[in-house]
KOLROVO-124094 format. One record per residue (C-alpha): z, x, y; residue in three letters. Coordinates in steps of 0.001 Angstrom, whole numbers, padded with zeros to 6 digits, always signed. Example, Ala and Ser with C-alpha at 12.3 -4.5 7.8 and 13.67 -1.06 7.14 Angstrom:
REM residues 2
+007800+012300-004500ALA+007140+013670-001060SER
END
This chain:
REM residues 171
+125919+057469+168382MET+125994+057450+172134GLU+125986+054193+174080ASP+122327+054287+175127ARG+121206+054871+171549LEU+123425+052029+170326LYS+122054+049752+173039GLN+118453+050613+172163THR+119093+050099+168457THR+120701+046734+169192SER+117787+045656+171395LEU+115273+046698+168728LEU+117225+044745+166117GLN+117718+041572+168106THR+115426+041167+171095MET+112176+039387+170379ARG+109745+037470+172539PRO+110360+033739+172518GLU+108507+031689+169936ASP+105410+030068+171463TRP+107044+026642+171493HIS+110176+028047+173147GLN+108186+029261+176154ILE+108518+026710+178970PRO+105731+024152+178872ASP+106002+023579+182604ILE+104299+025719+185206ASP+106469+028401+186802LEU+106332+030185+190148TYR+105919+033955+190384MET+109636+034730+190747ASP+110409+032513+187750GLN+107744+034291+185672ILE+109186+037702+186537ILE+112702+036533+185646ALA+111497+035007+182368PHE+109629+038172+181396MET+112924+040087+181293LYS+113700+038033+178176ARG+110297+038740+176667GLN+110020+042514+176777HIS+112634+045168+175938ILE+111371+047527+178645GLY+112020+044931+181337LEU+115438+043963+179943ALA+116791+047468+179467ALA+117684+049740+182315GLU+114645+051983+182601GLY+111379+052801+184267ASP+109492+049649+183391GLU+109054+046892+185917SER+106924+043878+186624LEU+106135+042945+190202THR+104069+040230+191881PRO+101575+042927+192927ALA+101162+043997+189298MET+100547+040421+188167ILE+097993+039947+190961ASN+096252+043177+189893ASN+096088+041945+186299TYR+094433+038764+187552ILE+091974+040678+189767LYS+091034+042954+186879SER+090426+039972+184579GLY+093261+040911+182231LEU+095207+037747+183065LEU+093790+034285+183818PRO+094080+033009+187378ARG+097176+031036+188286ALA+097043+027270+188754HIS+097565+027360+192491GLY+100739+029391+192670LYS+101986+028408+189232ARG+101786+030062+185837TYR+101894+028423+182429ASP+102683+029275+178821ARG+099357+031096+178388GLU+100154+033411+181291HIS+103503+034268+179689ILE+101770+034933+176370GLY+099328+037327+177997TYR+101965+039001+180171LEU+104248+039564+177191THR+101554+041639+175501ALA+100327+043269+178720ILE+103806+044582+179586CYS+103918+046428+176277LEU+100265+047517+176216LEU+100421+049036+179693LYS+102924+051570+178373GLN+100188+053013+176139VAL+096821+051875+177480LEU+095144+051639+180863SER+094460+048212+182331VAL+090794+048568+181354LYS+091675+049573+177782GLU+094161+046701+177538SER+091421+044337+178668GLY+089027+045634+176007VAL+091674+045241+173309LEU+092791+041775+174376LEU+089177+040663+174823GLY+088262+041863+171336SER+091254+040182+169712VAL+090847+036969+171699MET+087175+036507+170734GLN+088165+034799+167510ASN+091538+033252+168199GLU+093424+031199+170735SER+096149+032642+172927ILE+098691+030812+170770GLU+097339+032411+167572GLU+097168+035830+169244PHE+100719+035476+170547TYR+102057+034476+167126ARG+100358+037513+165525ASP+101568+039779+168337TYR+105173+038588+167883CYS+104941+039281+164152GLY+103805+042855+164830ILE+106581+043316+167392VAL+109197+042050+164927ASP+107971+044279+162101GLU+107688+047385+164267THR+110987+046968+166127TYR+112825+046370+162846THR+111276+049492+161316GLU+112182+051692+164287VAL+115730+050296+164503ALA+116269+051152+160842SER+115164+054740+161550LYS+117764+054999+164315LEU+120630+053881+162107GLU+122509+056717+160500GLY+121590+059329+163080THR+125158+060341+163815GLU+124581+064084+163902GLN+122887+065733+166861LYS+120473+067548+164535GLU+119438+064245+162923GLU+118817+062672+166329ARG+116801+065696+167490ALA+114670+065724+164326ALA+114042+061978+164541LEU+113201+062178+168252ALA+110642+064889+167501LEU+109137+062867+164654ARG+108949+059709+166789LEU+107337+061649+169653ALA+104676+063106+167363VAL+104090+059719+165687GLU+103809+058059+169096SER+101253+060615+170241TYR+099193+060286+167055ALA+099406+056479+167264ASP+098290+056562+170915MET+095288+058789+170093LEU+094275+056509+167237ALA+094776+053398+169369CYS+092654+054782+172214LYS+089891+055769+169746ALA+089921+052266+168245LEU+089788+050639+171681VAL+086927+052956+172721ALA+084999+051930+169599SER+085635+048255+170398LEU+084410+048865+173937ASN+081222+050551+172670GLU+080519+047636+170316GLU+081096+045164+173129GLY+078617+046801+175494GLU
END
């Protein structure tokens, strides 16, 4: 396996968002939030296209996806939301992410949502990491990459249809 594949497999096996009670219970400034988020989300930790900027956080607040800061400080709830938002934005628009989070959050607290979200992340990352193991041959890697691409596309279509149905019910 090449180095990037090994690194991705390792991240999928080991990197998880912090447990709710491990998230700082003191308010953090914007630069501290951005630094902390690199420990919360694989896409921000790995060398890649994903990023999180102050402008993005401000846009999430303006769009209602993220609660307003307490002055210039952010708390545990903000980190909980941002952890999910950073992943969701890779698949859904900001509006779609808002519909999904709003639907889920109707019946549970941010702490309950975050705990459930972390469980899904753990299960999914573990499953994908196990698929990557044993792909030593180029043909195996190519076949798995194709399968994952098709699965990702089908999952995205299904996710967007589910979110659209949630949006229609909410209107």
